N, C-alpha and C positions, 0 to 999 in steps of 0.2 A: 216435670223436674218440680221436686219438693222444695218449698223453703230451707229446709236443712241445709241445702246445698248451694244457696246463694252466698255471695260475697257479702259479709256484712255493711249496712251501709256506714259511709264515712264521710265527713266533712273537712274540707280542709281550713286550715287555721286564717287564711285569708280571705274567706267567704264572707260576703257583708250578711247583713242583718236578715234582709229580707229573703233571702235564698236561707239562710240557716233555718227561719221560721217554714218556707213552704216546706224544707224536706223534714220538717218534725211535726207536720199536719199530717193527722191520722187518717188513714184511708184502709179500705179493704181489698181483699183479694180474691176473685170470683171467676167463675168459668160457666159457659154455656156450650152445647154441642152444635155444631152446624155442620150438616153432611159428613156425620161419622167422624168429626174432628174436635177435639176439646181446644176453645178459643178463650185464652186467658184475657181478664182486664181488669184493671184498677179503677177505684170507685171513690171519689170524694164528695163531700157537702151532704148536705139535709135531705131529707125524705125525697122523694119524685116531685118534681115541680110540677104545677098543673099547665102550665105553657110550654115549658122547654126545659132542655139541659144540652151540655156539649159533649160532643164524643170527638176524641182526639186519635187521629190516625197518623201512623209513623210513615217515614220513607223505607225505602228498599235496603234491608240487611240491618237495619235499626230496631226499635222494641219500644213499647209503652213508656218505660221511664224515661225516653227523650224528653217526654212530657213532663215529669214528675213536677218539677221547679216552675211550670208555668201553669198546669191544670190546678195545682195547689192553691193559688192565688186567687182563684174564682169560688173553691170550695165552700168559704162562709157564706156565698148568699145563693148557690145554684148547685145543682146536682153534676157533677161531671165523671166522666170515663175516658180510660185511655186502654185501648185493646192492642194486644199482640196479634197481627194478622198471622194465619195459618204459615208455618215455615220460620217464624219468628218468635223469637224471646221465649217465654215458657208455654206456646200454644204448641198443639200437635204439628206433626208433619203429614204432608201428602204425598203421593207418587205424582201428582200435577198439580199445577198452582194456575190461578188466572184471574184477572180483573173480576169478571163475573162474580165466582165465588168469594172472592175478598166484599165485594158489597153485599154480598147476604151475611156475612159474618158481621159485618159495621152496623146492618138493620138488626138483625139478632141480638147484638149486644146492646145495642140501644133498648130493644124490646124487654130483655131480661133485667134491665137496670131501672125498668119503670119509667124511660123518658119518653115523654110525647114530642112529637115533632122537634125531633133532637137536630141541632144546628153543628154540623159536621165539619171539623178543621182538619185539612190534612194537608202534611208538606211533602213535596217533592213526589215520589212514587203514590204516597198517601192521598196526594191531591188528584192524580189521575184516579185513583180509587173514589174518591168524593165525588170526582164529575158524573163518573159511571153510577154510583150509589143515586146521586139526585136524578139522573135519567131513567135509571132501571125500576125503580122505586118511587113513581109519581105520587104527590100528595103524602108521601110519608115523614120528608125532611121541614124543619121549619127554616132552613139556610144553609149555605154552603161557604165555606171558606178557604179558599185555595192558597196554599202559602209556596210560592216560588217553583210551581209545576209547569214546565215549559211545554205546551202541546203542541210546538210548532220547532222543537228542537229534539236532536238525538238525546238517547239517554245516557250519560255519563256511568251510570253502575253498568247497564248492557254493554258498553262497550269495554269496559274493563274486566267484567266477566269474561267475556267472550276472548280477550286477548291473555287471559290468566294473570291479569294485574292484581284482582281482588278476588274475594269471595272462593277462593281456593280450595283445594282439599283439606279439612282441618286438623289441625295441629294441637297436641296435648303438651301445655307449656308447663315445668316444674316450679320455675320462679315466678312470681307474681309481680315482682317488679318489671321484669323483662315484659311480660305479655302486657301489661298496663302502657309500657313505652311503645309498643307496637301498634296501639289503637290509631287508627287512622277515619278520615270521613272522604267518601266519593260523592260528588268531587273534594280536592282539597280547598283551604281558602287560606287567607292571609293570617287573619287573626281569630282567637278562641280566648273565652275566659278560661283561664284554667282551674278556677274550681268548679264549673259546669262539666268540662271536658273530664276532669276526672269523678266525679259522680257518675257521667254516662256510660265513661269506661268499665269502672266497675260493675255496675249494673248490666254489663254486656257479657259479664262472664258466669260461668257455671263450674263448679269444681266436681270432677269426675273421677269415678275409679276404673282405670284400666289396666288388666293384667296384674292386679293387687297393688298400683302404685295410683296415688291420688295426684291430680293433675289439675290445669285450666283449660278451659275452651270456650270459643265465641257462641254465643247464643243465636246460633241462626241454622238453618239447614242451607249448607254449602251450594247445595244443587238446586236452588229455588228458581235463579234465572233460567238454568239450563232445562226445569223442567215445567217453564211456560210456553204456550204456544207461540206468545210471539210480545212483541215492547209493550209494555204498559201505555208510554205516550202514543203508539199507535192505535191501540184499542181504546184509548179514552176519547180520540179526537172525533167519532162519528157521533160519540153522546155529546160534544159541546153544544148543541145548538138543541138540544133536547132537555138541557137542563131548568126545571119548573118552578123553583124556589127561589129565594132571594141567593144571591151569590156576590160576592166581592172576590177580587184577586190582589193578594198583596206579593208586590214583587219585589225583589231584596236588590238594592240599588247595586251590590257586587256581586249579585247572584247569576243565574241561569235565564230569568226571563228579562231579557231588555224590551228596549220600547217598542220595537216591531213586533216581537213575540206579543207582547201585551196588546198592542192595537190590534193582532190578528186574533187572539182571544174574545177581545172588546167585540170586536164585530161579530164573530159566530154565536156569542151568546146574547144576542140581540140587541147591543149596545146601551143595556141598563146596568151592567157590571162596574161597581166602583173600583178602579185601578190603583190601589194606594203603593206609593214605594215607600218602603222602608230604610233611611238614611244609614249608610255605613253599614249596612247587614249585608254578610256573605249568605251563600246559599242556604246555609243552616243557621238562621238568626235566633233559635232558641240555644245556641252554643257560644254566638258572639254580641247579642243583642238582646236579651231576653225581654228588657223591661220595655223597648220600643214595640217589640212584638206584643206582650202584653197590653200596653197601652192602645196599640191598633185593634186589639180585638176586644177589648173594652169599650172603644168608641164605635165599634159597629154593632155590638151589642146593645149599647144603649139606645141607640136608633133602632135596631130590628125590634124590639121589643115594645116599642112606643110609637110604632106608626105602620102605616097600611103598605105592603109591597107593591112595587111598580111592576105589572105583569108584562112579558114579552110581546111584542109586536107580530 
């Protein structure tokens, strides 16, 4: 999907300075082929760091720009990339999708960006991908951060897709305001920052020409849930015990990882995993509490870059 068809960036007047600066930060758009599919990714920051960099992985039905205002705040001092998993955003589409293929895409993007020992940060379904990446590619990751990915809970996206409540057959919308008003998260939450939600919604659209008429569509493959062999949560569960790098779980207080799920994941990963609760955060913390999320990630990186990891027992 060429840039010419992307909706122009727009920042609301009520956006705070830090957010305006983050969206104004320069980034490069690149692509790497993985198993015959072009994988799009965004890149911020200086040249490749000798020690590490960050790879941000979005959730189901989302895309790289969900991370823009987070990743850009790290760009001045460390290389950061955010990818579109196949079937999402500006990456190619497949006839079949699976968590294992997505892990290969994460590793390929890190390598293409010149990031050695990447710290992978995955949200929701991206957290399941992050767990599997750490287990399937031992010795490659420098760390893994799982953001509200309930490996002991059903997938809200899967349930919605199977009940035809979300990710239905894509429509083409003539009116931009109408389609922006239809933007929803799965699952919904009580609070969003309007200036963030507006940015993410606009970056979720692509202008298309159909039968000589121009309209707007959402940027994901509506069939990707149905084209999977199983639930990402179920697929990630066996990998929990085989994560061999530093790992942390960020649990959103108003999200999907409750105390019991957090304890279960803590036990499965060898009782060495920091479980950090993000106060007041819904399941999508980049949309309602991004500064809390950024602070938690900065604290983890400050420790991980200056200490020796504790190995699993």
